[in-house]
N, C-alpha and C positions, 0 to 999 in steps of 0.2 A: 680835668671835672674832681674826677674822685682823688684826688691827691690834695685837693685844697679842702675837700670836702673830710680828708680825714684828717688833715690838719686842722679845721674850722672845730670839730670834735670834739679831737683833741687839750685844742684850747678850752674848749667852752667844762671840761670835765671834772677841771677841780672847785667850780667858779658854781655846778651842780653837786657838788660834796660839803663846803659849804654851802650851799642851800640848800640843801634834802636830806646830807646827814649820808651815812654812808646806810644807809637800809636798800630794800630792794625800789624804795620810790625812784631814789636818783637812776638805779640801775636803768628802772621801767623809762623811767621820762628819756635814756642817754640815748636808750633803743628806736622811741618812737620819733624822739627829732633825729632820730638818724636814715632811718625812713620816707620820714612823710616827705623829704623831696623830687626824689626819684617817684616816688606815686601820683604825687601832685603834677610834674610832670608827663611822665604817663596817661596822667586820666586825662588831660586837658588832646592830650597826642590822640587819641582814641573819639573823644568829644568832639573837634577838630574831623575826623576820618567821617562823622558820623552824613549819614545819606544826607545833603537839602532836603528833597524832597517829602521825606519823613516832617521835619520839621515845620515846612509851607500846608501842607496835608495841617497838622496840629496847628494851625496859626487859622487854614481855610475854615474848618472848623468852631472853631471859636477858643481854642484853652488860649490863656494868659500863658504869663507868660511862666509859674514859677510851677500850671500843669505840666505843659511843655516838660517842664525839666524833671518834675514829678512820673508825668506819663511816659514818655516819648526816651531822654536822656539819660535813667535811672536808669532803667532796664535795660538797655545795652552798655553801661559802661558794673553793674555790681558783679557780674562773672571776672570780668577783670580788672576788678577790684579784687575778688576774694581771691579770685589765682595770685594775683602780684601779692597779697600778704601772708597768704602759706607760701608762698617760695620767700620771702623778703624775712618773715619770723622762722625757721626753721634755725637757721644754722645762729637766729639771733638768742 
């Protein structure tokens, strides 16, 4: 998986330089593209591991999908997101 991602980013590098130039924008875009898939996967696994009872409690209290997402899921995934961003952007 890591080797495939590395080759994918290496193939994307010339395209980014052609489209965005040699400035900081291309470099920042490459970093974002490089860390987005692992972050997305990690957060999806964190959401799957959330206790089902909490979502059921929100539904019982009449919360909509967005209210459950913002008031139940988001507060539990934000610490993981900030930790992952700190660890991934440090070496970049």
